[in-house]
C-alpha positions as CSV (number, residue, x, y, z in Angstrom):
1,M,-0.2,0.0,0.1
2,P,1.1,3.6,-0.6
3,S,2.9,5.3,2.3
4,H,0.8,8.6,1.5
5,P,-3.0,8.9,0.8
6,D,-2.2,11.0,-2.4
7,C,0.2,8.4,-3.7
8,P,-1.0,7.0,-7.2
9,E,-1.3,3.6,-7.8
10,F,0.9,1.6,-10.7
11,Y,-1.1,1.4,-13.8
12,T,0.0,-1.7,-15.7
13,G,-3.2,-2.9,-17.3
14,A,-5.9,-0.3,-17.5
15,P,-5.4,3.2,-18.5
16,V,-4.3,5.7,-16.1
17,D,-7.1,7.3,-13.8
18,S,-7.6,10.7,-15.1
19,A,-6.9,12.1,-11.5
20,D,-3.4,10.5,-11.4
21,L,-2.3,11.2,-15.2
22,R,0.9,13.1,-15.0
23,F,3.3,15.2,-17.3
24,R,0.4,16.1,-19.9
25,D,-1.0,19.3,-18.7
26,A,0.6,21.5,-21.3
27,F,-0.4,18.9,-24.0
28,L,-4.1,18.8,-23.0
29,A,-4.3,22.6,-22.6
30,E,-3.0,22.8,-26.3
31,L,-5.1,20.0,-27.5
32,W,-8.4,21.7,-26.0
33,E,-7.4,25.0,-27.9
34,T,-7.1,23.0,-31.2
35,L,-10.1,21.1,-30.5
36,R,-12.2,24.6,-30.2
37,T,-12.0,25.1,-34.0
38,R,-10.5,21.9,-35.5
39,H,-11.2,18.2,-35.9
40,V,-8.1,16.4,-34.6
41,L,-6.2,13.0,-35.6
42,L,-4.3,11.9,-32.3
43,T,-1.8,9.3,-33.1
44,A,0.5,7.5,-30.8
45,P,1.8,3.8,-30.6
46,R,0.0,1.5,-28.0
47,R,0.9,1.6,-24.5
48,T,2.1,5.1,-24.8
49,G,-0.8,6.7,-23.1
50,K,-3.2,7.7,-25.7
51,T,-6.2,6.3,-24.0
52,S,-5.5,8.0,-20.7
53,V,-5.5,11.3,-22.4
54,M,-8.6,10.5,-24.3
55,D,-10.1,9.6,-20.9
56,H,-8.9,12.8,-19.4
57,L,-10.7,14.7,-22.1
58,R,-14.0,12.8,-21.3
59,D,-13.7,13.2,-17.5
60,F,-12.7,17.0,-17.4
61,P,-14.4,18.6,-20.5
62,K,-13.9,22.1,-21.4
63,H,-15.2,24.8,-23.6
64,G,-18.9,23.4,-23.1
65,F,-18.3,20.2,-24.8
66,T,-19.9,16.9,-23.8
67,V,-17.4,14.3,-24.4
68,I,-18.0,10.6,-25.3
69,Y,-15.3,8.1,-26.1
70,Q,-15.9,5.1,-28.5
71,N,-13.1,2.5,-29.3
72,V,-14.0,1.1,-32.7
73,Q,-11.2,-1.5,-33.1
74,D,-13.4,-4.5,-33.4
75,L,-16.0,-2.8,-35.6
76,T,-16.5,-3.9,-39.3
77,H,-19.0,-1.5,-41.0
78,P,-20.3,1.9,-40.6
79,A,-23.6,0.7,-39.4
80,D,-21.7,-0.6,-36.4
81,F,-19.9,2.7,-36.2
82,F,-23.0,4.7,-35.6
83,Q,-24.8,2.0,-33.4
84,A,-21.9,2.1,-31.1
85,I,-21.7,6.0,-30.8
86,L,-25.5,6.1,-30.1
87,D,-25.3,3.3,-27.6
88,T,-22.6,4.9,-25.7
89,L,-23.9,8.3,-25.9
90,H,-27.3,6.7,-24.4
91,D,-25.5,5.1,-21.8
92,Q,-23.4,8.1,-20.5
93,H,-25.9,11.0,-21.5
94,P,-29.5,9.7,-21.8
95,E,-30.7,13.2,-21.7
96,I,-28.9,14.1,-24.8
97,V,-30.3,11.2,-26.7
98,K,-33.8,12.1,-25.7
99,H,-33.3,15.6,-27.2
100,L,-31.8,13.8,-30.4
101,A,-34.8,11.8,-30.9
102,Q,-37.1,14.6,-31.3
103,G,-38.4,14.5,-34.8
104,W,-36.0,11.3,-35.6
105,K,-38.6,8.5,-35.8
106,L,-35.7,5.6,-35.8
107,L,-34.5,6.9,-32.3
108,T,-38.2,7.8,-30.9
109,D,-39.1,4.1,-31.8
110,T,-36.0,2.7,-30.3
111,L,-36.5,4.6,-26.9
112,N,-40.0,3.3,-27.0
113,K,-39.1,-0.1,-27.3
114,V,-36.4,0.3,-24.5
115,T,-39.1,1.7,-22.4
116,E,-41.8,-0.8,-23.1
117,F,-39.5,-4.0,-22.9
118,G,-36.6,-2.6,-20.5
119,I,-34.7,-5.8,-20.5
120,A,-33.0,-5.7,-23.8
121,G,-30.2,-3.3,-24.2
122,F,-30.4,0.0,-26.3
123,K,-28.2,-1.1,-29.0
124,I,-30.3,-4.3,-29.6
125,R,-33.5,-2.1,-30.0
126,L,-31.9,0.4,-31.9
127,R,-30.6,-2.4,-34.6
128,D,-33.9,-4.1,-34.6
129,T,-35.8,-0.6,-35.4
130,D,-34.3,-0.8,-38.7
131,P,-33.1,-4.5,-39.9
132,D,-31.5,-2.9,-43.0
133,W,-29.2,-0.6,-41.2
134,K,-26.2,-1.6,-43.3
135,D,-28.0,-0.5,-46.4
136,H,-28.9,2.8,-44.7
137,W,-26.0,3.6,-42.5
138,R,-25.5,6.9,-44.6
139,Q,-29.0,8.3,-44.0
140,H,-28.7,7.3,-40.5
141,G,-25.3,8.9,-40.2
142,D,-26.7,12.3,-42.0
143,R,-29.5,12.3,-39.4
144,F,-27.6,11.6,-36.4
145,L,-25.1,14.8,-37.3
146,D,-28.1,16.7,-38.3
147,Q,-29.8,16.4,-34.8
148,V,-26.4,16.9,-33.1
149,R,-26.0,20.2,-34.9
150,K,-29.5,21.5,-33.8
151,Q,-28.5,20.9,-29.9
152,E,-27.5,23.9,-27.8
153,S,-24.3,22.6,-26.6
154,S,-21.3,20.8,-28.7
155,I,-20.3,17.1,-28.5
156,L,-16.9,16.0,-28.8
157,L,-16.9,12.6,-30.3
158,I,-13.8,10.6,-29.5
159,V,-13.3,7.6,-32.0
160,D,-10.2,5.4,-30.8
161,E,-8.4,2.9,-33.1
162,L,-10.1,4.1,-36.4
163,P,-7.2,2.4,-38.4
164,D,-8.4,-1.1,-36.9
165,M,-11.9,-0.5,-38.2
166,L,-10.7,0.5,-41.8
167,F,-8.6,-2.7,-42.2
168,N,-11.6,-4.5,-40.8
169,L,-13.9,-2.9,-43.4
170,K,-11.5,-3.5,-46.1
171,R,-11.4,-7.1,-45.6
172,E,-15.1,-7.5,-44.9
173,H,-16.7,-4.7,-47.1
174,P,-14.2,-3.2,-49.4
175,A,-16.6,-1.6,-51.4
176,V,-17.9,0.6,-48.6
177,L,-14.4,1.8,-47.4
178,R,-14.1,4.6,-49.8
179,E,-17.7,5.7,-49.3
180,F,-17.4,5.8,-45.9
181,L,-14.2,7.9,-45.8
182,A,-15.4,10.2,-48.5
183,W,-18.8,10.7,-46.6
184,F,-17.1,11.3,-43.3
185,R,-14.6,13.9,-44.7
186,A,-17.5,15.8,-46.3
187,Q,-19.2,15.7,-42.9
188,R,-16.1,17.2,-41.1
189,Q,-15.7,20.1,-43.8
190,D,-19.4,21.1,-43.9
191,P,-20.0,23.0,-41.7
192,H,-16.7,24.2,-40.9
193,P,-15.3,22.8,-37.6
194,S,-15.3,26.3,-35.7
195,K,-19.1,26.4,-36.5
196,D,-20.0,22.9,-36.1
197,R,-21.7,21.3,-32.9
198,A,-20.1,18.0,-33.7
199,R,-16.2,17.8,-33.1
200,W,-14.3,14.8,-33.8
201,L,-11.2,13.5,-32.4
202,I,-9.8,10.5,-34.1
203,G,-7.1,8.1,-32.5
204,G,-5.1,5.6,-33.9
205,S,-2.2,3.3,-32.6
206,V,-1.1,2.8,-36.2
207,N,-0.2,5.7,-38.3
208,L,-3.4,6.4,-40.1
209,S,-1.9,8.5,-42.9
210,G,0.3,5.6,-43.7
211,T,-2.5,3.2,-43.5
212,L,-4.5,5.0,-46.0
213,D,-1.7,5.8,-48.0
214,G,-1.4,2.2,-48.8
215,L,-4.7,1.9,-49.5
216,G,-4.7,4.9,-52.0
217,L,-7.1,6.8,-49.6
218,V,-4.8,9.3,-47.8
219,D,-6.7,12.2,-49.6
220,L,-9.7,11.6,-47.6
221,I,-8.2,12.4,-44.1
222,N,-5.9,15.2,-44.6
223,D,-8.3,17.8,-43.3
224,L,-7.6,16.5,-40.2
225,D,-5.3,18.5,-37.6
226,D,-2.5,15.8,-36.9
227,V,-1.4,16.1,-33.4
228,P,1.2,13.2,-32.1
229,L,1.2,12.6,-28.4
230,P,4.6,13.8,-27.2
231,V,7.0,11.2,-25.9
232,L,7.9,11.6,-22.3
233,A,11.1,13.4,-21.5
234,D,13.9,11.8,-19.6
235,T,13.4,14.3,-16.8
236,H,9.8,12.9,-16.4
237,V,11.0,9.1,-16.0
238,I,13.6,10.4,-13.5
239,E,10.8,12.4,-11.7
240,F,8.1,9.4,-11.9
241,V,10.7,7.0,-10.2
242,Q,11.7,9.0,-7.5
243,S,8.2,9.9,-6.5
244,M,6.7,6.5,-6.9
245,L,9.4,5.1,-4.7
246,A,9.9,7.8,-2.2
247,R,6.2,8.2,-1.6
248,R,6.2,4.5,-0.5
249,G,9.2,4.9,1.8
250,V,11.7,3.2,-0.4
251,D,15.4,4.0,0.2
252,F,17.5,4.2,-2.9
253,E,20.8,5.6,-4.6
254,E,20.7,8.7,-6.6
255,T,21.6,6.7,-9.5
256,V,18.7,4.2,-9.4
257,P,16.1,6.6,-11.4
258,E,18.8,7.5,-14.0
259,Q,19.9,3.7,-14.5
260,L,16.0,2.7,-14.9
261,R,15.6,5.5,-17.6
262,A,18.6,4.1,-19.4
263,H,17.2,1.0,-19.4
264,L,13.9,2.0,-20.8
265,G,15.2,4.0,-23.5
266,R,12.8,6.2,-25.2
267,P,10.0,5.8,-22.6
268,I,6.7,3.8,-23.1
269,P,4.7,4.9,-20.0
270,L,3.5,1.1,-19.5
271,F,7.1,0.0,-19.3
272,M,7.9,2.7,-17.2
273,Q,5.1,1.8,-14.7
274,M,6.1,-2.0,-14.8
275,A,9.7,-1.7,-14.0
276,T,9.2,0.8,-11.2
277,Q,6.6,-1.4,-9.9
278,E,8.9,-4.4,-10.1
279,L,11.6,-2.3,-8.4
280,Y,9.2,-1.6,-5.5
281,R,8.1,-5.2,-5.2
282,S,11.8,-6.2,-4.8
283,W,12.1,-3.8,-2.2
284,K,9.1,-4.7,-0.3
285,K,10.1,-8.5,-0.2
286,A,13.7,-7.5,1.2
287,P,13.6,-3.8,2.5
288,R,17.2,-2.4,1.7
289,K,18.8,0.5,0.0
290,L,18.2,-0.2,-3.7
291,V,21.2,0.4,-6.0
292,S,21.9,0.3,-9.8
293,A,22.5,-3.4,-9.6
294,D,19.0,-3.9,-8.6
295,V,17.7,-2.2,-11.7
296,D,19.8,-4.4,-13.9
297,R,18.6,-7.4,-12.3
298,I,14.8,-6.2,-12.4
299,F,15.1,-5.6,-16.2
300,A,16.6,-8.9,-16.8
301,Q,13.9,-10.5,-14.9
302,L,11.1,-8.3,-16.7
303,V,12.1,-9.3,-20.2
304,V,11.4,-13.3,-19.5
305,S,8.2,-12.5,-17.2
306,T,4.8,-13.4,-18.3
307,A,3.2,-9.8,-17.5
308,A,5.9,-8.4,-19.9
309,Q,5.2,-11.3,-22.5
310,D,1.6,-10.4,-22.8
311,K,2.4,-6.6,-23.1
312,L,5.6,-7.0,-25.6
313,Q,3.9,-9.9,-27.9
314,H,1.8,-7.4,-29.5
315,Y,4.5,-5.6,-31.0
316,Y,5.8,-8.7,-33.0
317,S,2.4,-9.8,-34.1
318,R,1.0,-6.4,-35.1
319,I,3.4,-6.2,-38.0
320,A,1.8,-9.4,-39.6
321,K,-1.5,-7.5,-39.5
322,Y,-0.5,-4.0,-40.8
323,Y,2.7,-4.5,-42.9
324,E,2.5,-6.0,-46.4
325,E,5.3,-7.9,-48.1
326,P,8.0,-7.5,-48.8
327,R,8.0,-5.1,-45.8
328,L,6.3,-7.4,-43.4
329,S,9.3,-10.3,-43.4
330,A,11.8,-7.6,-44.0
331,A,10.8,-5.7,-40.8
332,H,11.1,-8.8,-38.6
333,A,14.5,-9.4,-40.5
334,L,15.9,-5.8,-39.8
335,L,14.5,-5.6,-36.3
336,G,16.2,-8.7,-35.3
337,Q,19.7,-7.4,-36.5
338,I,19.1,-4.2,-34.7
339,S,18.5,-6.1,-31.6
340,L,21.8,-8.0,-31.8
341,S,23.7,-4.6,-31.9
342,P,24.3,-2.9,-28.7
343,A,24.6,0.5,-30.6
344,G,22.1,-0.1,-33.2
345,L,22.8,0.1,-37.0
346,S,23.5,2.6,-39.5
347,R,21.2,3.6,-42.6
348,T,23.5,1.7,-44.8
349,A,23.8,-1.3,-42.8
350,L,20.0,-1.4,-42.7
351,T,19.9,-1.0,-46.5
352,Q,22.3,-3.8,-46.9
353,E,20.4,-6.2,-44.6
354,F,17.2,-5.4,-46.5
355,E,18.7,-6.0,-50.0
356,R,20.3,-9.4,-48.4
357,Y,16.6,-10.3,-47.2
358,L,15.3,-9.7,-50.6
359,T,17.8,-11.7,-52.2
360,E,17.6,-14.7,-49.9
361,A,13.8,-14.5,-50.2
362,G,13.9,-14.7,-53.9
363,Q,12.1,-11.3,-54.0
364,T,12.6,-9.8,-57.7
365,V,12.0,-6.6,-57.1
366,P,13.1,-3.5,-59.2
367,A,15.9,-1.2,-58.0
368,Y,13.7,1.8,-57.5
369,E,10.8,-0.5,-55.7
370,R,13.4,-1.8,-53.5
371,K,14.3,1.9,-52.5
372,R,10.8,2.9,-52.1
373,H,9.9,-0.2,-50.1
374,F,13.0,0.4,-47.8
375,N,12.2,4.0,-47.2
376,Q,8.5,3.3,-46.5
377,L,9.6,0.5,-44.2
378,L,12.0,2.8,-42.0
379,H,9.3,5.5,-41.9
380,D,6.7,3.0,-40.6
381,L,9.1,1.4,-38.1
382,E,9.8,4.7,-36.6
383,N,6.3,6.0,-36.6
384,D,5.2,2.9,-34.9
385,F,7.8,3.0,-32.2
386,Y,9.9,0.1,-32.9
387,I,13.0,2.4,-33.6
388,S,14.2,5.9,-33.6
389,E,17.2,7.7,-35.1
390,I,19.7,8.0,-32.2
391,A,22.2,9.7,-34.3
392,E,22.5,11.0,-37.8
393,N,21.5,8.1,-40.2
394,Q,21.8,5.5,-37.0
395,Y,19.0,3.8,-35.7
396,D,18.2,1.7,-32.7
397,F,15.1,0.2,-30.7
398,A,13.1,3.1,-29.3
399,S,12.4,1.1,-26.2
400,G,15.2,-0.7,-24.2
401,L,12.8,-3.5,-22.9
402,L,11.4,-4.2,-26.2
403,K,15.1,-4.4,-27.7
404,A,16.2,-6.8,-25.1
405,W,12.9,-8.8,-25.5
406,W,13.2,-8.9,-29.3
407,K,16.7,-10.3,-28.9
408,K,15.9,-12.9,-26.8
409,Y,12.9,-14.3,-28.6
410,Y,12.9,-13.1,-32.1
411,A,16.8,-12.5,-33.2
């Protein structure tokens, strides 16, 4: 248990509680200012705090916005998209849904059925009210936004993991993908965001521009204000470790926070939480003054732990979902080689490794295509937080923990 009542808990699974969110005040203030007049695309790799920021927007709204959050990762059709948003709105703000229903038969009939039967959920009744939702998604989407725009207050609609939904849509309903994106863009542009009661914040753990560029559809999202989630500074990591240990009565050498930061590399908040928690647990089992050697040991144990395995495996498996050949297999090959090098690899070395992979795989790709694929792969690996340019034309894993794990299991 924390030694002080105001000591935050460790968050190694669920998003950080809004009251415990740290180091994001300046970013949140800037984000709210942008949202006053613009629709926003918020991008960040998984486990870096994007959902925690979105939750904070929902829990502490500003500028008169009512905020709802909807994760659409598993949805496969625009009909599901609007049903999920309406269901969440009904669950969190039923009074707003009652206002939206005025003059809208679909929603009025749905609310009447919910009142009459009571047992079944709102979404089930909403779906049953129009058995042809998938054919009528566009007219229902139009009407939903028309009704929102008639309200006295504005609604911020946070839609998380939209790239995943678009991948699902491409796989299961490819003919609808461009239609949906074109419709969505038109709705964001007219009326102008500064005069619209509906404001959109689109989130994605995968680079949305890169995703749509691969599908030839990037022109349909270039109206969004691209706002990447800032990486935590080294000083933030040190401050976090110091405060989380000190507040729990842990005695440690001055070198401990810096040693943990060095192991982390470019800090992923989840891994920062996990490593600090493991350090605290180690001290709790055997109270003592923690030293740098304790940090080294904790990281070695963390790499092979079940808790880390569950979180890190995603970084390996997601490449198969979002990268296409030849970049898919080449990504695994390059990351394996980088993990084996203590100081990372130069761009020249990575190019040679890429060429070697293509030759061994029997890939007959023209020279200009090989260069394009390599440049795109390097761009994707940087944007998706696998690697970072640590010096000019020198690349290494962004996360020290991910590098150690990759070396152990996939190099």
